[in-house]
C-alpha positions as CSV (number, residue, x, y, z in Angstrom):
1,M,46.6,-11.2,48.7
2,S,45.8,-14.6,48.5
3,I,44.8,-17.7,51.0
4,Y,46.9,-20.7,50.3
5,V,46.3,-24.8,51.3
6,K,49.2,-25.8,51.7
7,K,50.6,-29.6,50.4
8,N,50.6,-30.3,54.5
9,N,46.9,-29.2,54.5
10,G,48.4,-26.2,56.5
11,L,46.5,-22.7,55.7
12,E,48.8,-20.0,54.9
13,I,46.5,-16.6,55.2
14,Q,48.8,-13.7,54.1
15,T,46.5,-10.5,55.4
16,P,44.6,-11.8,58.9
17,I,41.0,-11.5,57.8
18,S,38.5,-9.3,60.9
19,R,34.8,-9.3,60.8
20,E,32.3,-8.6,63.1
21,C,30.4,-11.2,65.2
22,P,27.1,-12.5,64.5
23,H,27.1,-13.8,67.9
24,C,29.4,-10.9,70.2
25,G,28.9,-8.5,67.9
26,R,32.5,-7.2,68.0
27,Y,35.0,-6.8,65.3
28,A,37.3,-9.4,65.9
29,Q,40.0,-11.5,64.2
30,L,39.1,-14.8,62.4
31,I,41.2,-17.5,63.6
32,P,41.4,-21.1,61.3
33,V,40.2,-23.8,62.9
34,A,39.3,-26.1,60.4
35,T,40.6,-26.2,56.5
36,P,40.1,-28.3,53.6
37,S,42.7,-31.4,52.3
38,F,44.7,-30.4,50.0
39,A,44.3,-34.4,48.4
40,E,40.8,-33.6,47.9
41,L,40.6,-29.9,46.2
42,D,43.7,-31.2,44.0
43,R,41.0,-34.0,43.2
44,A,37.6,-32.4,43.0
45,R,38.8,-29.5,41.8
46,P,35.7,-27.4,43.3
47,H,35.5,-23.8,42.2
48,N,34.4,-22.6,46.1
49,V,35.5,-24.4,49.3
50,G,34.2,-24.3,53.0
51,L,36.7,-22.9,55.4
52,A,35.7,-22.7,59.3
53,F,37.1,-20.1,62.0
54,R,36.4,-19.2,65.0
55,C,35.7,-15.5,66.6
56,S,39.0,-14.3,68.4
57,A,37.1,-11.9,70.8
58,C,33.9,-14.8,71.8
59,N,35.2,-18.4,70.6
60,E,31.9,-18.6,68.8
61,P,32.6,-20.5,65.4
62,R,32.4,-18.9,62.1
63,F,31.8,-19.8,58.5
64,A,32.8,-18.7,54.9
65,R,33.3,-20.0,51.5
66,A,36.1,-18.6,49.0
67,A,36.7,-19.3,45.6
68,V,39.1,-21.0,43.8
69,R,41.6,-19.0,42.2
70,A,44.5,-21.6,40.8
71,F,45.5,-25.3,41.5
72,E,49.6,-25.5,41.8
73,P,51.6,-28.3,42.4
74,E,52.4,-27.2,46.3
75,R,49.5,-25.1,47.0
76,I,45.7,-24.5,46.4
77,E,45.6,-20.8,45.9
78,L,41.8,-19.5,47.1
79,A,40.7,-15.4,46.8
80,A,41.6,-13.1,49.2
81,T,37.9,-12.2,49.7
82,V,35.9,-14.8,51.9
83,V,32.1,-14.8,51.9
84,E,30.6,-15.2,55.6
85,I,27.6,-18.0,55.5
86,E,26.4,-16.2,58.9
87,R,26.6,-12.7,58.9
88,A,26.0,-10.0,61.5
89,K,22.4,-8.3,62.3
90,E,21.5,-5.3,61.4
91,R,21.6,-3.3,65.0
92,F,18.7,-1.0,66.3
93,P,17.2,0.0,69.8
94,H,14.3,-1.9,69.2
95,Q,13.0,-0.6,72.3
96,Y,12.2,2.7,71.8
97,L,9.6,1.8,68.5
98,P,6.3,1.4,69.3
99,G,4.7,-2.2,69.7
100,P,2.9,-1.9,66.3
101,V,6.6,-1.2,64.5
102,R,8.8,-2.8,66.5
103,P,8.3,-6.6,64.9
104,L,7.7,-5.2,61.4
105,F,10.8,-3.6,61.4
106,R,13.0,-6.7,63.1
107,E,12.0,-8.9,60.0
108,A,12.5,-6.1,57.4
109,L,16.1,-5.5,59.1
110,D,16.3,-9.7,59.0
111,C,15.4,-9.7,54.9
112,Y,18.0,-7.4,54.8
113,T,20.4,-9.6,56.2
114,A,19.5,-12.2,54.2
115,D,20.0,-10.5,51.1
116,C,16.4,-10.5,50.8
117,F,16.0,-7.3,49.5
118,N,12.1,-7.6,47.5
119,A,10.8,-8.5,50.9
120,F,13.2,-6.2,52.3
121,A,11.6,-3.4,50.5
122,S,8.0,-4.8,51.2
123,M,8.6,-4.6,55.0
124,C,9.6,-1.1,54.8
125,R,6.8,-0.1,53.1
126,R,4.4,-2.5,56.3
127,T,7.0,-0.5,59.2
128,I,6.2,2.9,57.8
129,Q,2.2,1.8,57.3
130,A,2.2,0.8,61.2
131,A,4.1,4.2,62.0
132,H,1.8,6.2,60.2
133,R,-1.6,4.3,62.0
134,N,-0.1,4.9,65.6
135,E,0.4,8.4,65.0
136,A,-2.3,10.9,65.5
137,A,-3.7,12.3,61.9
138,E,-1.5,15.6,62.4
139,Q,1.4,14.4,62.8
140,Q,1.1,11.4,59.8
141,P,3.4,13.6,57.3
142,H,5.9,14.1,59.6
143,L,7.9,10.7,58.8
144,Y,7.8,12.0,54.9
145,D,9.2,15.2,56.1
146,L,12.1,13.0,57.8
147,F,12.4,11.3,54.8
148,V,13.2,14.8,52.7
149,D,15.7,15.3,54.8
150,V,17.4,12.7,54.6
151,M,17.4,12.9,50.6
152,K,18.8,16.6,51.0
153,L,21.8,15.4,53.8
154,T,23.2,13.1,51.0
155,D,24.3,12.4,47.5
156,V,21.5,10.3,46.6
157,N,20.6,10.7,43.3
158,R,17.3,11.5,41.7
159,G,16.5,7.7,40.2
160,T,17.0,6.1,43.2
161,R,15.3,9.1,45.9
162,Q,12.1,7.8,43.2
163,T,12.3,4.3,44.1
164,L,12.8,5.1,47.9
165,E,9.6,6.7,47.8
166,A,7.8,4.6,46.1
167,V,8.3,1.9,48.1
168,L,7.6,3.8,51.2
169,F,5.2,6.2,50.9
170,A,3.3,5.0,47.8
171,P,1.5,1.9,48.4
172,D,-0.8,2.0,45.1
173,A,2.5,2.3,42.6
174,G,3.8,-1.3,43.2
175,E,6.8,-2.3,44.3
176,P,9.9,-1.6,42.4
177,D,12.5,-4.1,42.5
178,L,15.6,-2.8,45.0
179,N,19.0,-4.1,43.6
180,A,21.6,-4.6,46.4
181,D,22.5,-0.5,46.4
182,Q,19.2,0.4,46.5
183,A,18.6,-1.7,49.2
184,A,21.6,-0.1,51.1
185,V,20.2,3.1,50.7
186,L,17.0,2.2,52.0
187,I,18.5,0.6,55.4
188,E,20.3,3.7,56.0
189,V,17.7,5.7,55.1
190,I,14.5,4.1,57.3
191,K,17.2,3.5,60.2
192,D,17.3,7.3,60.1
193,M,14.0,7.8,60.3
194,L,12.8,5.6,62.9
195,Y,15.7,6.8,65.0
196,Q,15.1,10.6,64.9
197,R,11.0,9.8,64.9
198,Y,11.6,7.8,68.2
199,V,14.6,6.9,69.4
200,R,15.9,10.8,69.9
201,T,13.0,11.8,71.0
202,A,12.7,9.5,73.3
203,K,15.7,10.3,74.3
204,L,15.4,14.1,74.5
205,K,12.5,13.8,76.7
206,A,14.0,11.8,79.7
207,A,17.3,13.8,79.2
208,M,14.9,16.7,79.8
209,K,12.7,15.2,82.7
210,M,16.1,13.8,84.2
211,R,17.1,17.5,84.2
212,R,14.0,19.3,85.8
213,Y,13.9,17.0,88.5
214,F,17.7,17.6,89.3
215,A,17.1,21.5,88.9
216,S,13.5,20.7,91.1
217,G,15.9,20.0,93.8
218,G,14.1,16.6,94.5
219,D,11.3,19.1,95.6
220,E,8.2,16.7,95.5
221,E,5.1,19.1,94.8
222,A,7.4,20.2,91.9
223,I,8.5,17.3,90.9
224,A,4.2,16.2,90.8
225,S,3.2,19.3,88.8
226,M,6.0,18.1,86.5
227,L,4.8,14.9,86.2
228,D,1.3,16.5,85.7
229,E,2.0,18.5,83.0
230,D,3.7,15.9,80.9
231,R,0.4,14.0,81.5
232,R,-1.0,16.7,79.7
233,A,1.5,17.0,77.2
234,E,0.8,13.5,75.9
235,S,-2.8,13.0,76.0
236,A,-2.9,16.0,74.0
């Protein structure tokens, strides 16, 4: 299906366009608010045109471009696939990450959103290095174990696995050039690794503490003993 700019400057969209909004985070329809002039397009004959929309959920502006397919006497045909100028940011519960890890991983996700795949790879490596420094020596192999688990669960081919392993765990091997497909795999891998290592751990500890609190019946002595036990475990 295509998009058409009519001679009366109307915009005909045969199939509604919906995208995740970078402002409100909802998956909502894009409502056209500004369309290019038919006369100007017919005169300039550009390869691409800009379109302005608003998010139907939050009314914030959204901007996109579309390739021109054909110039006709009564309408101009645009490609059905519009390319968003401002993409939705990758989401992650950053509050669970340790202080040294958090800003590095935020920047890694920003690099991915901007399609800067080699910068994304570099920031992923720095994220893993910061996570290793933040952990006790005996825990350092844990992130690599999580990486191996993800590889076992997915159908990642050997070449991609070797590339991602070099990016994350072989700082002296140089940084391979990542293409879009490899970067798409890497972002899911590292998000899962950090979720399992930090988010799942923190949520599980909080849930168990809450269960123990209610199991104790609110007894102050039992609660104090439980907190002392948790502090000893964290300092061990």
